DOPA-498068 format. One record per atom (N, C-alpha, C): y, x, z. Coordinates in pm, 1 decimal. Layout:
# residues N
ATOM          v          u          w
ATOM          Y          X          Z
...
//
This chain:
# residues 186
ATOM          v          u          w
ATOM    -5331.8     6551.0    -5431.4
ATOM    -5313.1     6445.4    -5467.2
ATOM    -5405.3     6384.0    -5577.2
ATOM    -5478.9     6310.1    -5582.0
ATOM    -5539.0     6289.9    -5739.5
ATOM    -5465.6     6144.2    -5775.3
ATOM    -5465.8     6119.5    -5898.6
ATOM    -5400.3     6010.5    -5980.6
ATOM    -5422.0     5857.6    -5901.7
ATOM    -5556.7     5874.5    -5871.5
ATOM    -5609.1     5765.9    -5799.6
ATOM    -5557.7     5704.0    -5702.8
ATOM    -5519.4     5768.9    -5591.0
ATOM    -5435.9     5792.3    -5453.9
ATOM    -5272.9     5761.6    -5473.6
ATOM    -5256.4     5802.4    -5534.5
ATOM    -5079.3     5802.0    -5617.3
ATOM    -5101.4     5648.7    -5616.6
ATOM    -5164.3     5566.0    -5769.5
ATOM    -5153.9     5460.5    -5791.9
ATOM    -5209.0     5312.4    -5699.5
ATOM    -5281.4     5372.9    -5632.1
ATOM    -5309.0     5289.5    -5466.4
ATOM    -5221.0     5270.9    -5382.1
ATOM    -5133.0     5391.8    -5368.9
ATOM    -4988.8     5401.8    -5306.9
ATOM    -4919.0     5321.6    -5326.3
ATOM    -4868.9     5339.8    -5462.2
ATOM    -4769.4     5238.2    -5565.6
ATOM    -4809.4     5075.6    -5583.9
ATOM    -4946.9     5105.6    -5546.1
ATOM    -4990.0     4936.5    -5577.6
ATOM    -4963.1     4889.4    -5470.6
ATOM    -4961.5     4925.3    -5315.3
ATOM    -4974.4     4919.8    -5188.8
ATOM    -4839.3     4856.5    -5150.1
ATOM    -4746.8     4959.1    -5217.9
ATOM    -4586.1     4969.9    -5179.2
ATOM    -4544.6     4826.0    -5217.2
ATOM    -4574.1     4838.6    -5385.0
ATOM    -4491.1     4728.5    -5458.0
ATOM    -4567.3     4577.8    -5369.1
ATOM    -4714.1     4584.5    -5327.4
ATOM    -4727.2     4436.5    -5250.4
ATOM    -4660.9     4452.5    -5127.3
ATOM    -4620.9     4553.5    -5066.3
ATOM    -4582.8     4550.5    -4929.3
ATOM    -4426.0     4484.1    -4972.1
ATOM    -4357.5     4534.1    -5045.1
ATOM    -4188.4     4481.5    -5092.5
ATOM    -4215.3     4337.2    -5119.0
ATOM    -4280.7     4283.6    -5220.5
ATOM    -4314.3     4187.5    -5251.4
ATOM    -4318.8     4064.7    -5132.5
ATOM    -4398.3     4113.9    -5039.1
ATOM    -4448.9     4016.5    -4943.9
ATOM    -4316.5     3992.4    -4833.7
ATOM    -4244.7     4131.7    -4837.7
ATOM    -4113.8     4165.4    -4719.6
ATOM    -4024.1     4054.9    -4809.6
ATOM    -3984.9     4079.2    -4949.9
ATOM    -3922.2     3996.7    -5032.4
ATOM    -3955.4     3845.1    -5028.0
ATOM    -4066.4     3800.4    -5042.2
ATOM    -4105.0     3640.4    -5043.9
ATOM    -4054.0     3604.1    -4838.0
ATOM    -4104.9     3697.4    -4781.5
ATOM    -4055.3     3666.3    -4601.5
ATOM    -3966.6     3610.6    -4640.6
ATOM    -3842.1     3695.9    -4666.0
ATOM    -3732.2     3706.4    -4620.9
ATOM    -3628.3     3579.8    -4712.1
ATOM    -3678.1     3550.4    -4797.7
ATOM    -3659.5     3452.8    -4898.7
ATOM    -3671.0     3325.6    -4836.5
ATOM    -3802.1     3305.8    -4777.7
ATOM    -3819.9     3189.1    -4685.8
ATOM    -3741.2     3184.5    -4581.1
ATOM    -3753.5     3313.6    -4480.5
ATOM    -3680.7     3270.8    -4353.3
ATOM    -3523.2     3224.8    -4388.6
ATOM    -3482.8     3309.7    -4474.4
ATOM    -3306.9     3279.6    -4553.1
ATOM    -3352.2     3066.9    -4543.4
ATOM    -3398.0     3087.3    -4596.3
ATOM    -3424.9     2911.4    -4697.6
ATOM    -3450.8     2822.7    -4534.6
ATOM    -3562.2     2881.8    -4451.2
ATOM    -3520.2     2750.0    -4338.6
ATOM    -3434.3     2760.6    -4269.9
ATOM    -3407.3     2885.6    -4231.2
ATOM    -3248.0     2872.4    -4149.5
ATOM    -3124.8     2768.5    -4184.0
ATOM    -3131.8     2797.4    -4344.7
ATOM    -3026.3     2715.1    -4408.5
ATOM    -3083.4     2569.0    -4369.0
ATOM    -3201.7     2524.1    -4411.8
ATOM    -3227.4     2394.3    -4411.2
ATOM    -3215.2     2368.4    -4253.9
ATOM    -3262.8     2439.7    -4154.5
ATOM    -3219.6     2404.2    -4012.1
ATOM    -3105.5     2347.6    -4020.5
ATOM    -3006.2     2417.0    -4022.3
ATOM    -2863.1     2397.4    -4014.5
ATOM    -2837.7     2264.4    -4077.1
ATOM    -2867.9     2264.0    -4189.0
ATOM    -2844.9     2122.0    -4271.0
ATOM    -2944.6     2042.3    -4237.9
ATOM    -3066.7     2017.6    -4160.7
ATOM    -3105.6     1937.6    -4116.4
ATOM    -3057.2     1876.8    -3970.2
ATOM    -2981.6     1942.5    -3909.9
ATOM    -2913.0     1970.8    -3789.8
ATOM    -2779.2     1855.0    -3793.9
ATOM    -2697.7     1942.4    -3941.6
ATOM    -2561.1     1821.3    -3969.2
ATOM    -2632.2     1708.9    -4020.5
ATOM    -2750.7     1663.7    -4104.5
ATOM    -2755.5     1578.3    -4134.8
ATOM    -2822.8     1429.2    -4010.7
ATOM    -2892.8     1497.7    -3928.5
ATOM    -2904.6     1413.1    -3771.6
ATOM    -2786.6     1378.6    -3720.6
ATOM    -2684.2     1467.0    -3700.4
ATOM    -2590.0     1412.4    -3647.4
ATOM    -2469.9     1338.4    -3725.4
ATOM    -2470.0     1352.4    -3841.9
ATOM    -2417.7     1311.8    -3952.7
ATOM    -2470.4     1102.2    -3971.1
ATOM    -2618.3     1092.9    -3909.6
ATOM    -2624.6      967.4    -3901.6
ATOM    -2628.6      919.3    -3789.7
ATOM    -2571.3      949.8    -3685.8
ATOM    -2536.4      880.5    -3538.3
ATOM    -2351.8      803.6    -3615.3
ATOM    -2389.2      665.3    -3568.9
ATOM    -2279.1      598.4    -3605.7
ATOM    -2190.9      586.5    -3455.7
ATOM    -2055.7      583.9    -3445.3
ATOM    -1973.3      593.6    -3367.9
ATOM    -1967.5      494.0    -3264.6
ATOM    -2015.0      558.0    -3152.7
ATOM    -1946.9      405.6    -3048.1
ATOM    -1860.5      453.5    -2905.3
ATOM    -1835.5      351.6    -2842.8
ATOM    -1737.5      382.3    -2766.5
ATOM    -1801.8      409.2    -2678.6
ATOM    -1810.1      566.2    -2600.3
ATOM    -1895.4      573.6    -2483.9
ATOM    -1864.6      571.4    -2363.4
ATOM    -1714.6      555.9    -2359.3
ATOM    -1683.6      458.8    -2185.4
ATOM    -1711.1      340.4    -2204.5
ATOM    -1689.4      287.3    -2275.5
ATOM    -1752.5      115.2    -2295.6
ATOM    -1890.7      117.6    -2279.3
ATOM    -1994.2      180.0    -2321.5
ATOM    -2132.6      183.2    -2291.0
ATOM    -2155.0      204.1    -2176.7
ATOM    -2077.2      322.6    -2106.9
ATOM    -2102.8      366.8    -1972.6
ATOM    -2076.2      274.8    -1885.4
ATOM    -1971.8      188.9    -1917.9
ATOM    -1885.8       64.1    -1810.5
ATOM    -2011.6      -16.1    -1787.7
ATOM    -2049.9     -105.7    -1921.3
ATOM    -2170.7     -198.7    -1934.1
ATOM    -2289.5     -157.5    -1877.1
ATOM    -2358.3      -60.7    -1928.6
ATOM    -2509.6       21.6    -1879.6
ATOM    -2489.5       10.7    -1721.1
ATOM    -2378.1      108.0    -1656.1
ATOM    -2359.2      119.2    -1502.4
ATOM    -2317.2      -19.3    -1395.2
ATOM    -2302.1      -66.5    -1500.1
ATOM    -2293.4     -234.1    -1398.0
ATOM    -2413.2     -271.7    -1347.6
ATOM    -2514.8     -223.6    -1434.7
ATOM    -2641.6     -304.2    -1395.3
ATOM    -2702.0     -205.6    -1326.0
ATOM    -2707.0      -59.9    -1376.7
ATOM    -2827.1       37.5    -1362.9
ATOM    -2739.5      165.1    -1268.8
ATOM    -2763.0      217.0    -1236.3
ATOM    -2688.7      370.8    -1156.9
ATOM    -2726.7      469.1    -1222.9
ATOM    -2648.8      570.7    -1209.7
ATOM    -2686.6      722.9    -1267.4
ATOM    -2828.8      795.7    -1318.3
ATOM    -2926.2      736.8    -1234.4
ATOM    -3075.2      743.1    -1237.5
ATOM    -3103.4      675.1    -1309.8
ATOM    -3044.0      531.9    -1303.1
ATOM    -3173.6      470.9    -1444.2
ATOM    -3214.2      350.9    -1280.1
ATOM    -3191.8      315.7    -1233.0
ATOM    -3227.1      257.0    -1119.0
ATOM    -3159.7      141.6    -1105.8
ATOM    -3250.0        8.0    -1116.3
ATOM    -3134.9     -145.1    -1131.2
ATOM    -3068.5     -114.5     -967.2
ATOM    -2902.3     -124.3     -978.1
ATOM    -2841.2     -169.6     -903.9
ATOM    -2818.5     -331.1     -854.9
ATOM    -2821.9     -315.5     -709.1
ATOM    -2849.3     -477.9     -622.1
ATOM    -2756.2     -433.7     -542.9
ATOM    -2606.1     -384.3     -514.3
ATOM    -2533.1     -371.4     -484.5
ATOM    -2470.4     -497.6     -474.4
ATOM    -2347.8     -551.7     -374.0
ATOM    -2236.9     -601.9     -410.9
ATOM    -2157.9     -598.0     -562.8
ATOM    -2164.4     -442.9     -561.7
ATOM    -2085.6     -386.5     -699.3
ATOM    -2161.6     -420.5     -816.3
ATOM    -2269.9     -486.9     -803.7
ATOM    -2330.8     -448.2     -921.8
ATOM    -2321.8     -616.0    -1035.5
ATOM    -2324.6     -575.8    -1146.3
ATOM    -2346.2     -678.0    -1222.3
ATOM    -2206.5     -816.2    -1249.1
ATOM    -2110.5     -780.3    -1244.4
ATOM    -2004.3     -806.0    -1189.9
ATOM    -1911.3     -828.2    -1392.6
ATOM    -1930.0     -731.8    -1435.1
ATOM    -1888.8     -797.2    -1575.6
ATOM    -1905.9     -949.8    -1638.7
ATOM    -1824.8     -969.5    -1707.1
ATOM    -1842.6    -1120.0    -1747.7
ATOM    -1869.4    -1089.7    -1882.7
ATOM    -1938.9    -1228.8    -1941.0
ATOM    -2010.1    -1219.7    -2039.2
ATOM    -1926.7    -1173.8    -2163.5
ATOM    -1808.0    -1254.7    -2133.6
ATOM    -1677.6    -1237.2    -2282.9
ATOM    -1638.6    -1078.7    -2223.3
ATOM    -1648.6    -1034.9    -2125.3
ATOM    -1613.8     -892.8    -2131.7
ATOM    -1702.8     -762.7    -2185.8
ATOM    -1836.6     -839.3    -2127.4
ATOM    -1945.3     -750.8    -2210.8
ATOM    -1992.7     -728.6    -2339.5
ATOM    -1941.7     -868.7    -2410.3
ATOM    -1922.7     -881.3    -2562.7
ATOM    -1814.3     -795.3    -2627.0
ATOM    -1694.8     -782.0    -2553.9
ATOM    -1571.3     -720.8    -2604.1
ATOM    -1643.0     -556.9    -2572.3
ATOM    -1679.4     -535.2    -2499.5
ATOM    -1714.7     -362.9    -2499.5
ATOM    -1822.6     -327.4    -2532.3
ATOM    -1909.1     -442.5    -2574.5
ATOM    -2028.1     -366.0    -2682.1
ATOM    -1973.6     -390.8    -2812.6
ATOM    -1884.8     -492.8    -2854.5
ATOM    -1871.2     -498.1    -2995.7
ATOM    -1977.0     -614.5    -3065.3
ATOM    -1977.8     -688.0    -2938.1
ATOM    -2095.4     -847.2    -3009.7
ATOM    -2253.1     -758.0    -3081.0
ATOM    -2282.1     -872.0    -3154.8
ATOM    -2425.3     -839.8    -3192.6
ATOM    -2425.5     -704.4    -3272.5
ATOM    -2287.8     -687.9    -3385.3
ATOM    -2290.1     -592.9    -3460.3
ATOM    -2280.9     -471.3    -3386.1
ATOM    -2247.2     -440.3    -3250.1
ATOM    -2216.9     -280.8    -3179.5
ATOM    -2340.1     -275.2    -3143.0
ATOM    -2461.9     -413.2    -3130.4
ATOM    -2566.4     -360.6    -3087.0
ATOM    -2661.6     -339.2    -3160.6
ATOM    -2653.7     -361.7    -3317.1
ATOM    -2696.2     -317.4    -3426.5
ATOM    -2676.8     -161.0    -3460.4
ATOM    -2530.6      -92.8    -3403.2
ATOM    -2543.8       17.1    -3426.7
ATOM    -2571.3       95.5    -3318.0
ATOM    -2607.7       49.0    -3189.9
ATOM    -2646.6       91.6    -3105.1
ATOM    -2828.0      146.4    -3122.6
ATOM    -2896.6       -6.4    -3172.9
ATOM    -3041.6        1.3    -3216.7
ATOM    -3047.2      149.5    -3359.4
ATOM    -2927.4      139.4    -3479.2
ATOM    -2978.1      264.0    -3540.7
ATOM    -2938.4      367.0    -3527.9
ATOM    -2880.8      354.4    -3417.8
ATOM    -2867.1      532.0    -3324.7
ATOM    -2965.2      582.0    -3243.6
ATOM    -3067.1      476.6    -3220.8
ATOM    -3171.9      489.7    -3168.4
ATOM    -3289.7      593.4    -3215.3
ATOM    -3320.2      556.0    -3341.6
ATOM    -3385.1      643.8    -3433.9
ATOM    -3344.8      781.5    -3457.7
ATOM    -3207.1      786.9    -3450.0
ATOM    -3140.3      904.4    -3473.6
ATOM    -3167.9      975.4    -3380.6
ATOM    -3169.0      902.2    -3213.5
ATOM    -3171.0     1004.1    -3082.7
ATOM    -3307.9      997.3    -3140.6
ATOM    -3391.8      955.6    -3148.5
ATOM    -3557.3     1015.2    -3169.2
ATOM    -3551.1     1116.9    -3249.7
ATOM    -3525.4     1106.2    -3392.7
ATOM    -3528.5     1210.8    -3452.7
ATOM    -3444.4     1394.7    -3388.6
ATOM    -3356.2     1321.5    -3312.0
ATOM    -3296.2     1449.9    -3235.0
ATOM    -3383.7     1569.1    -3190.2
ATOM    -3464.8     1460.9    -3074.1
ATOM    -3582.2     1507.9    -2981.7
ATOM    -3714.0     1566.3    -3076.1
ATOM    -3753.3     1510.0    -3183.0
ATOM    -3839.9     1570.7    -3239.5
ATOM    -3761.2     1707.2    -3330.3
ATOM    -3647.1     1702.5    -3362.2
ATOM    -3640.8     1834.4    -3436.7
ATOM    -3606.6     1963.9    -3304.2
ATOM    -3527.1     1949.3    -3218.1
ATOM    -3576.9     2010.9    -3113.8
ATOM    -3741.4     2083.2    -3073.8
ATOM    -3792.9     1937.2    -3119.7
ATOM    -3961.0     2000.0    -3078.5
ATOM    -3996.3     2124.5    -3117.2
ATOM    -3926.5     2150.1    -3244.3
ATOM    -3975.2     2269.6    -3341.4
ATOM    -3955.7     2388.1    -3204.3
ATOM    -3859.3     2386.6    -3180.7
ATOM    -3864.2     2516.4    -3062.2
ATOM    -3904.8     2472.1    -2930.4
ATOM    -3885.4     2375.9    -2867.3
ATOM    -3940.0     2322.8    -2749.0
ATOM    -3968.4     2218.0    -2707.6
ATOM    -4133.1     2257.8    -2773.1
ATOM    -4274.7     2161.0    -2742.2
ATOM    -4293.9     2098.1    -2621.8
ATOM    -4172.5     2116.2    -2521.3
ATOM    -4186.6     1982.9    -2400.5
ATOM    -4119.3     1881.4    -2457.4
ATOM    -4039.2     1883.6    -2537.3
ATOM    -3945.5     1747.7    -2617.0
ATOM    -4036.9     1635.0    -2665.8
ATOM    -4174.2     1637.0    -2665.8
ATOM    -4273.2     1585.9    -2716.2
ATOM    -4291.0     1489.3    -2637.7
ATOM    -4344.7     1458.8    -2488.8
ATOM    -4337.3     1347.4    -2379.6
ATOM    -4201.5     1293.1    -2447.2
ATOM    -4067.2     1337.8    -2396.8
ATOM    -3957.7     1262.5    -2439.9
ATOM    -3915.6     1179.9    -2518.8
ATOM    -3949.2     1238.5    -2676.6
ATOM    -3978.7     1165.6    -2792.9
ATOM    -4043.8     1046.6    -2784.8
ATOM    -4221.5     1091.9    -2685.9
ATOM    -4223.6      942.8    -2671.3
ATOM    -4164.3      842.1    -2609.8
ATOM    -4085.7      910.7    -2480.3
ATOM    -4011.5      786.7    -2429.1
ATOM    -3929.6      742.5    -2519.4
ATOM    -3861.0      807.0    -2568.1
ATOM    -3752.9      756.6    -2671.5
ATOM    -3805.6      631.9    -2703.4
ATOM    -3882.4      643.9    -2762.5
ATOM    -3980.5      569.6    -2897.3
ATOM    -4021.1      476.6    -2757.6
ATOM    -4063.6      431.0    -2677.8
ATOM    -4052.5      287.1    -2631.4
ATOM    -3920.2      276.4    -2595.7
ATOM    -3836.6      286.4    -2556.7
ATOM    -3702.8      278.0    -2502.5
ATOM    -3624.1      192.2    -2627.0
ATOM    -3645.1      252.0    -2745.2
ATOM    -3611.9      174.6    -2873.3
ATOM    -3690.1       84.8    -2884.9
ATOM    -3805.4       53.6    -2852.3
ATOM    -3853.4      -59.3    -2888.0
ATOM    -3839.9     -164.3    -2794.2
ATOM    -3762.8     -119.1    -2674.5
ATOM    -3769.1     -241.4    -2605.1
ATOM    -3632.1     -298.1    -2611.8
ATOM    -3534.8     -179.0    -2701.0
ATOM    -3380.3     -229.4    -2766.0
ATOM    -3403.4     -308.8    -2862.8
ATOM    -3546.0     -301.0    -2942.3
ATOM    -3513.9     -372.8    -3064.3
ATOM    -3610.1     -544.1    -3019.7
ATOM    -3675.1     -471.8    -2921.2
ATOM    -3697.2     -630.0    -2887.3
ATOM    -3581.3     -733.3    -2798.6
ATOM    -3508.9     -676.3    -2701.1
ATOM    -3389.9     -760.3    -2687.7
ATOM    -3278.1     -793.5    -2794.3
ATOM    -3232.8     -698.5    -2881.7
ATOM    -3146.8     -722.0    -3007.5
ATOM    -3230.6     -846.5    -3116.8
ATOM    -3341.6     -876.2    -3067.7
ATOM    -3450.1     -975.3    -3183.5
ATOM    -3430.7    -1091.0    -3081.8
ATOM    -3427.5    -1078.1    -2995.9
ATOM    -3387.2    -1212.4    -2875.1
ATOM    -3297.0    -1301.4    -2906.5
ATOM    -3191.9    -1142.2    -2941.8
ATOM    -3011.9    -1214.9    -2946.2
ATOM    -3058.0    -1299.3    -3113.1
ATOM    -3095.9    -1202.9    -3191.8
ATOM    -3076.9    -1284.4    -3291.2
ATOM    -3170.9    -1396.4    -3334.0
ATOM    -3252.4    -1415.9    -3275.8
ATOM    -3301.4    -1561.3    -3279.3
ATOM    -3222.8    -1648.7    -3218.7
ATOM    -3120.5    -1613.4    -3093.2
ATOM    -3094.9    -1694.4    -3002.8
ATOM    -2957.5    -1733.2    -3106.5
ATOM    -2871.5    -1614.8    -3189.2
ATOM    -2794.0    -1670.4    -3267.3
ATOM    -2812.1    -1763.6    -3400.0
ATOM    -2971.9    -1763.4    -3404.0
ATOM    -2995.9    -1887.0    -3526.7
ATOM    -3006.9    -1998.3    -3468.4
ATOM    -3014.6    -2054.1    -3314.4
ATOM    -3036.9    -2181.0    -3282.4
ATOM    -2931.3    -2184.8    -3207.9
ATOM    -2792.9    -2123.9    -3242.5
ATOM    -2657.2    -2109.4    -3119.0
ATOM    -2638.4    -2143.0    -3012.6
ATOM    -2765.6    -2055.4    -2969.6
ATOM    -2722.3    -2027.2    -2818.4
ATOM    -2719.2    -1865.5    -2829.9
ATOM    -2621.6    -1783.5    -2873.9
ATOM    -2585.7    -1652.6    -2841.2
ATOM    -2552.7    -1638.6    -2696.8
ATOM    -2403.6    -1728.0    -2694.6
ATOM    -2310.8    -1704.1    -2592.0
ATOM    -2386.3    -1727.0    -2452.2
ATOM    -2508.1    -1769.6    -2485.1
ATOM    -2546.2    -1824.4    -2325.2
ATOM    -2648.8    -1739.7    -2296.5
ATOM    -2691.4    -1641.7    -2394.6
ATOM    -2831.4    -1575.0    -2358.1
ATOM    -2782.9    -1404.9    -2392.9
ATOM    -2657.7    -1369.6    -2439.3
ATOM    -2583.5    -1275.6    -2478.0
ATOM    -2656.6    -1151.6    -2364.2
ATOM    -2564.4    -1187.6    -2224.8
ATOM    -2561.6    -1086.0    -2118.4
ATOM    -2689.2    -1057.8    -2043.3
ATOM    -2773.0    -1164.4    -2027.5
ATOM    -2900.5    -1129.4    -2037.9
ATOM    -3001.5    -1020.3    -2116.8
ATOM    -2973.0    -1032.5    -2235.1
ATOM    -3059.4     -974.6    -2323.4
ATOM    -2959.1     -808.1    -2386.0
ATOM    -2819.4     -843.4    -2393.0
ATOM    -2731.5     -731.2    -2476.6
ATOM    -2725.4     -590.5    -2354.1
ATOM    -2706.3     -645.6    -2249.7
ATOM    -2684.7     -545.8    -2094.3
ATOM    -2810.9     -485.6    -2055.9
ATOM    -2893.8     -524.3    -2047.7
ATOM    -3006.9     -410.1    -2059.1
ATOM    -3051.9     -293.6    -2193.5
ATOM    -3003.6     -423.8    -2317.0
ATOM    -3052.9     -275.0    -2405.2
ATOM    -2905.9     -178.2    -2428.7
ATOM    -2791.2     -207.8    -2386.0
ATOM    -2684.9     -104.9    -2339.1
ATOM    -2725.3      -18.0    -2271.7
ATOM    -2767.5      -46.0    -2127.7
ATOM    -2838.2       15.6    -2019.5
ATOM    -2972.9       67.3    -2070.0
ATOM    -3066.9      115.1    -2136.0
ATOM    -3199.1      174.9    -2187.5
ATOM    -3105.2      250.1    -2304.5
ATOM    -2978.4      233.4    -2389.8
ATOM    -2952.4      316.4    -2506.5
ATOM    -2872.3      423.3    -2399.1
ATOM    -2817.3      401.6    -2307.1
ATOM    -2704.2      484.8    -2230.6
ATOM    -2785.5      575.9    -2144.9
ATOM    -2926.2      497.4    -2121.5
ATOM    -3049.4      617.4    -2046.1
ATOM    -3068.8      719.9    -2159.7
ATOM    -3071.0      666.2    -2241.5
ATOM    -3126.4      766.0    -2392.9
ATOM    -3094.5      858.0    -2422.9
ATOM    -2927.1      837.1    -2442.1
ATOM    -2823.0      920.4    -2504.3
ATOM    -2868.8     1047.1    -2373.8
ATOM    -2864.6      992.2    -2217.3
ATOM    -2845.7     1090.4    -2111.8
ATOM    -3005.7     1186.8    -2119.9
ATOM    -3097.1     1115.2    -2191.8
ATOM    -3229.1     1167.0    -2164.2
ATOM    -3219.9     1276.3    -2275.7
ATOM    -3158.3     1261.5    -2377.8
ATOM    -3162.6     1359.8    -2512.4
ATOM    -3028.2     1466.5    -2442.5
ATOM    -2926.9     1501.6    -2426.1
ATOM    -2836.3     1537.5    -2356.6
ATOM    -2918.9     1609.5    -2259.1
ATOM    -2960.8     1553.7    -2151.3
ATOM    -3035.3     1655.5    -2084.6
ATOM    -3157.9     1766.5    -2080.2
ATOM    -3259.9     1705.5    -2233.9
ATOM    -3339.1     1802.6    -2324.8
ATOM    -3254.5     1911.6    -2384.9
ATOM    -3169.5     1878.0    -2395.8
ATOM    -3077.3     2025.1    -2456.2
ATOM    -3060.4     2091.2    -2407.0
ATOM    -2950.7     2067.5    -2267.0
ATOM    -2899.9     2121.6    -2215.2
ATOM    -3044.4     2204.9    -2114.9
ATOM    -3120.0     2140.2    -2088.2
ATOM    -3228.2     2249.6    -2042.4
ATOM    -3283.4     2367.6    -2092.0
ATOM    -3275.7     2305.8    -2275.8
ATOM    -3310.2     2408.9    -2344.7
ATOM    -3240.0     2526.2    -2313.1
ATOM    -3111.6     2510.2    -2319.6
ATOM    -2995.5     2612.6    -2322.1
ATOM    -3004.8     2575.4    -2498.3
ATOM    -2912.7     2528.2    -2538.7
ATOM    -2948.7     2528.8    -2668.8
ATOM    -2807.3     2529.1    -2735.0
ATOM    -2790.4     2609.5    -2836.4
ATOM    -2638.9     2668.2    -2861.5
ATOM    -2610.2     2491.2    -2958.6
ATOM    -2697.0     2396.9    -2997.9
ATOM    -2605.4     2255.4    -3030.7
ATOM    -2562.9     2191.4    -2941.5
ATOM    -2594.4     2194.0    -2816.3
ATOM    -2562.5     2122.5    -2688.8
ATOM    -2383.2     2074.0    -2691.4
ATOM    -2309.0     2105.5    -2750.4
ATOM    -2162.6     2103.5    -2762.0
ATOM    -2140.7     2034.0    -2843.0
ATOM    -2178.4     2004.2    -2993.9
ATOM    -2231.5     1939.4    -3091.3
ATOM    -2228.4     1792.8    -3098.9
ATOM    -2342.5     1808.2    -3015.6
ATOM    -2441.6     1650.6    -2996.9
ATOM    -2387.5     1620.1    -2879.7
ATOM    -2277.3     1704.0    -2765.7
ATOM    -2251.1     1619.9    -2689.1
ATOM    -2107.8     1491.8    -2752.6
ATOM    -2042.8     1568.6    -2853.6
ATOM    -1918.2     1504.3    -2925.8
ATOM    -1939.5     1420.4    -3013.5
ATOM    -2124.0     1391.3    -3028.4
ATOM    -2144.4     1315.6    -3117.0
ATOM    -2184.4     1210.3    -3067.4
ATOM    -2215.6     1216.4    -2955.0
ATOM    -2271.0     1099.3    -2879.5
ATOM    -2167.6     1045.2    -2772.7
//
């Protein structure tokens, strides 16, 4: 072997070792960042009483999301809906959580491209909730909040309930390890 061949092999070896070191650095960084991003997303979720949300939602819709029309539907009194939801403040918490639900699905999209359509549907649902809460804010300004609260609050809660169920279903469908943490947070 001549000296040029030895130098060439050394240069290629150094190049390969350098590329391997760079790749491993960025791989470790991406894994740490991904875990940190997940934890930050869960931390952004504000605490809500899941049982109260389900009770209010399932008063007007069934588990599949279809509007109920049986004699057992829409039985909750406005004052009871107000108490279960936490009033306008409780609805604003749901509104803030909608953005996090969308982000959770976009986060999942890194590994599960099928989540894109779900994210778009969640975005539409979030707009519907914003619209309902906007109507309630307007009613509050005019002093008519009590008379229209159930009309706008209950559909907003039902939509939020369906959004959480959809997010859980997507994570379950993909069999992702983060599902237990997500169930606890939602």
